[in-house]
N, C-alpha and C positions, 0 to 999 in steps of 0.2 A: 269740516268733520267728515263730509261725504268723501272727500279726496283721500282721507286717511283709510276709510273702509275699503275704498277701491284699491289702494296700495297694498293693504293687508290681504285682500282677496287675491290680488295678482301674485303676491309673494307666496301665498299658500298654494296657489295653482302651480307655481314653478317648483317649489321645494318639495311638495308632497310626492310627486313621481320619483324624485331622486331618492328620497327616504325609502319609498316602496321598493325601488330597484335594488338598493343596497341591502335591504332586509332580505329580499328574495335570494340574492346572490350569497349572502352570508349563510342563510339556512341551507341552501343547496350545497355549499362548500362543506359545512359541518356534517351533513348527511352523507355526502360522498366520501369524506375522510373516514367516517365511522365504518362505512361499508368496505372501503378499500383496506382499512386496518384488519377487518375480519378475514378478508380474502388473503391478504399478505401473511397473516399468522397461520392460516391453514396451509398455504403453499410452503412456508418455511418448515412446517412440521413434516411435509412430504419430501423436502429437499434432502439428499443424502451426500452430495459432494459440495466442495467449495464453489465450483462453477455454478451449480444449481442455486445455491444460496445467493451468489452474486447476481445471477440472472433475475431472481425474484426481487432483490433490493432495487436493482436498476429499473426493472419493468415497472414496479410500483411507483418509483420516483418519476419516471417518464409519464406515466398515466396521470399523475397528480398535476404535473406541469401543463400537460395538454388540456386538462379539464379547466385549470385556472385561466389559461389562454382563451379558451372558448367562452368562459364567463365574462372575461374582459371584452371580447368581441360583441357578445350579446348586450352588455351594458352600453357600449359605444353606439351600437346600432339602434338601441332603444331611444337614444337621445338625438342621433343624427337624422332619423326618420326615414331614410331611403338608402339605396346602395350608393348613389352618387355622394351623398353626405358622408356615408361610411368610408368611401374611398378617400375623400378629401381629409376627413378626420384622421384616418390611419396614416395618410401621407405626412400630414403635419406632425402627428405624434411620433412617427418613425424618424423624421428629420431632427426633432428635438432630442429624442433619447440617443440618436446616433452621434450627435455632437457632444452631449453631456456625459454619456456613459460608454465611452469607447472601450475602457478596460473591462467592465462587466460584460459588454457584448462579445468581446474577444474571449472572455471566460466561458460564455454560453456556447460559442463556437467550439471551444476546446472540449466542453462537456459532450457536445454532439459527436466529436471525434472519438472520445473515450467510449461512448455508448455504442457507436457503430463499428469502430475498428478494434476495440477491446485490447489495448496494449497491456492492460492489467485488470484483474478482477478484485473484488472485495476479499481480503484475506491474503493476497499476494504480498511478498516482501519486495520492495522496490527502492531504487535510488532515483530521486528527482533532483537534478543539479547536485547540490551538496547535502541534501536531506535524505536520510535513510529511515525507512519504517515499514510497518505492515499496514496495508490499506484498510481503513476502518469504515469509511463512508465516502461516497461519491455524490456530491450535491451539484446544483446548477452553477455555483460560483467557486466552490473550494473542494479540494481533496483532503480528507482528514486522515492523518497517519499516526499510528502508535509508534513513537520514536524508538529507533534502535541505536544503542550507544549514546552519543550526545554527552552525557555526564561523564561516562567512562568509556574507554576504547574497548568495545566488546560487541558481540552479535546478539545481545540480549536486550529486551525492552527496558527502557529507562523509567517507564511510568508516566512519561509526559506525552501529550498529544500535540501534533503540529498540523496547522491548517495551511495548505499550500494553495495559493490562488490558481484557478484553472488556466488563467491567461499565461502563466509561466510554462505551461506544457508545450507551447509553440516555440519557446526560447531555450529550454533546457534539455539535456540528454536524459532519457528515461531508461533505467536498467531494471529489468524484471528478473529476480532470482528464480521465480517459480512458475514461469509461464508454461514451460513444457512439462515439468513435473516438480516434485517437492525436493529433489536432490541437487546438491551443489558440491563442488570439489573442495575439500578441506585438507589440512595437513597438520601433523605434529612433527617437529624436527628437533634433533639433538646432535651433539658433536661427540664422536668417539675418538679416543687417542689413536695415534698412528701404530701403537703397539697392540691394539685390540684386534680380535678376530672380526674382520669387517662383515663377512658372510653371516656370522652368528648375530652380530649387532643388528643387521638388516632384518634377519628372520625374527628376532625378538620384537621389533617394531611392527612387522607385518602381522605376526600372530596376535599381538595385543590389539591391533586394529580389527582383525577378523573377529575376535572375541566380543568386542563391544558394538560391532555393527551387524552381528549375526541376526538380530531381530529384523533387519531390513533386507535380508539375503534375497528374498523373492523379487524385490523391487529395484535392487542395485544395478547400476549400469555396468560396473566393473569391479573386480576384486581389488583390495588394497595392494599398493605397490610402492617400491622405494626408489628414490633418486638420491645420488650422492654428489658431493663437490668438495674440493680441497679448501681447507681453512688453515690459517697460520698455526693453530694449536691442535689440529686433528682433521678428521673427515666428517663433514656435515652430512647427516642422514635425514632425509625428508620422507616421512611415511605419508602417502597421500591416499585418500579414500573419499567416496561419495557418502553424504549424510544428509538427512532432512535439514533444510536451511535454518529452520527455527530451533533446531537442537544442536547446532554446530558447536557452540561453546561447551555445552554439557558433555557431548560425546568426546570432544577433544580433551577435556579435562580428565575424563575416565581413562582414555588411552594414555595420556601423559603419566598418570599415576601408575598404570599397569607397567609401562616401559621402565619407569624409575625403580619399581619394586623388583622387576625381573633382572635388570642390569646390576642392581645392588647385590644380588645373590650370585652373579655370574663372575667367575674369576678371570675368564679370558676376554672380558669386555669391560672397559672403564670409560667414564665420562671425561671429556677434555674440558678444561676451563683455564682462563688466564692465570698463570702462576709462574714462579721462577724456580728452576732446579739447578743446582750446582753439581756438575759431573767432574770428578777428579780422575785424571788420566795418570795411571801408575808410571808411564814412561817419563 
């Protein structure tokens, strides 16, 4: 009977410090998360640009990870007893997770690369490998994208989210639409018949583009311009213009409608399309 009480007493002596440490760490984490949430919300209200919003998101995430890491170190140190024990414990712990969690560790390294080199920000439109989307969140293990296209071939959001493992960032090409600014080159093209007034057809396309991107005139890199090429049934006319990446499909549709309406009313310009004509020579 005495042995049982000694065993129970020893067990209590061992387990109680563990429970106490876990409780303290949990309370510290909850309080820290609450305070960090308040600070983050205040900073987001002050942020006025996409880059500032991204900086707040990444900074708050980084601070949280650092705090959790420090809590883990404190917990380990409390059980190891001294710096020598801490070093031994960390060494064994690092060897274990290094073998078992190679991909996650690579993902964390990729996250550090994203935070320090900033190949993209939250809100940027990117292509990672074969995946295209707007960056919604950057976490320790994954990049969350609001998918572009996917269901249909377009530059519009599909409504789906894609989680890309950070480890893939070291293996895939990364294309950022909006790293320098919000504008990318887009185009609307149509084919005019060989009998059409080519100059007028080009001018119709350019004027239609100018009309619908007028709202971006102060930020545009370049005025709309035309490029032409021969096609079997006519002259292909490409009207090219810079437009905000996230409004590419919308603006292109408006310009297409404008071009169609103007050419439909123009006698000297006609659309070319595959068809057969029979020409009777009087000779």
